[in-house]
C-alpha positions in Angstrom: 77.4 90.2 115.0 81.0 90.0 113.7 82.7 93.4 113.5 86.2 93.8 111.9 88.6 95.4 109.6 90.1 94.1 106.4 93.3 95.3 104.9 94.5 94.3 101.4 98.1 95.0 100.5 98.7 94.3 96.8 102.1 93.2 95.5 100.7 92.7 92.0 97.2 94.0 91.5 97.2 93.0 87.8 96.5 89.4 88.9 93.4 90.6 90.7 92.3 92.6 87.7 92.8 89.7 85.4 90.9 87.2 87.6 87.9 89.5 87.9 88.2 90.6 84.2 88.3 94.3 85.0 88.5 96.3 81.7 91.9 98.0 81.1 90.5 101.5 81.3 89.3 100.9 84.8 92.6 99.5 86.1 94.3 101.9 88.5 97.6 101.4 90.4 96.4 100.6 93.9 98.8 99.6 96.7 96.3 98.9 99.5 92.6 98.9 100.3 91.3 99.0 103.9 87.7 98.9 105.1 85.5 98.1 108.1 82.7 95.5 108.0 79.8 94.3 110.1 78.5 90.8 109.5 75.2 90.0 111.1 75.3 86.2 111.3 71.6 85.8 112.2 70.3 87.8 109.2 73.2 87.0 106.9 73.9 90.7 106.2 77.3 92.0 105.3 77.9 95.8 105.5 81.0 97.6 104.4 82.0 101.1 105.5 85.0 103.4 106.1 86.7 102.3 102.9 90.1 103.8 102.1 92.2 103.2 99.0 95.8 104.1 99.4 94.8 105.8 102.7 92.3 108.1 100.8 88.6 108.2 100.8 86.6 108.4 97.5 83.2 110.0 97.5 81.9 108.0 94.5 83.0 104.7 96.1 81.4 105.7 99.4 78.1 106.4 97.6 78.4 103.0 95.9 78.9 101.3 99.2 76.0 103.1 100.8 73.8 101.8 98.0 75.2 98.3 98.3 74.6 98.4 102.1 71.0 99.6 101.5 70.2 96.8 99.0 71.7 94.1 101.2 72.9 92.0 98.3 74.3 88.6 99.2 78.1 88.8 98.7 78.4 85.1 99.4 76.9 84.4 95.9 79.9 84.0 93.6 78.3 85.8 90.6 77.1 88.7 92.8 80.5 89.1 94.4 82.3 89.1 91.0 79.8 91.8 89.7 80.3 93.8 93.0 84.1 93.8 92.4 83.8 94.8 88.8 81.4 97.6 89.6 83.6 98.8 92.5 86.7 99.2 90.2 84.6 100.9 87.5 83.2 103.4 90.1 86.7 104.0 91.5 88.3 104.7 88.1 85.4 106.8 86.9 
């Protein structure tokens, strides 16, 4: 297993929103995102937990991640990853 932490520090998050085609009403001003992950190499499973946006937790996002971790979707599929990112920002803005 590979265990780690990922930290995104955004200088211009609008580029990310444009690339993933996030609807304007779901775009929030975010400075950073931090989360822990566990990647099980043998089973090709990627779990995300302890997510913080601008150093704050969000209950709706945590429920979304619990559901994602339970389903074990393959984030290495480009279409599934794009849909994951779009749904993530939709949940966070909602």
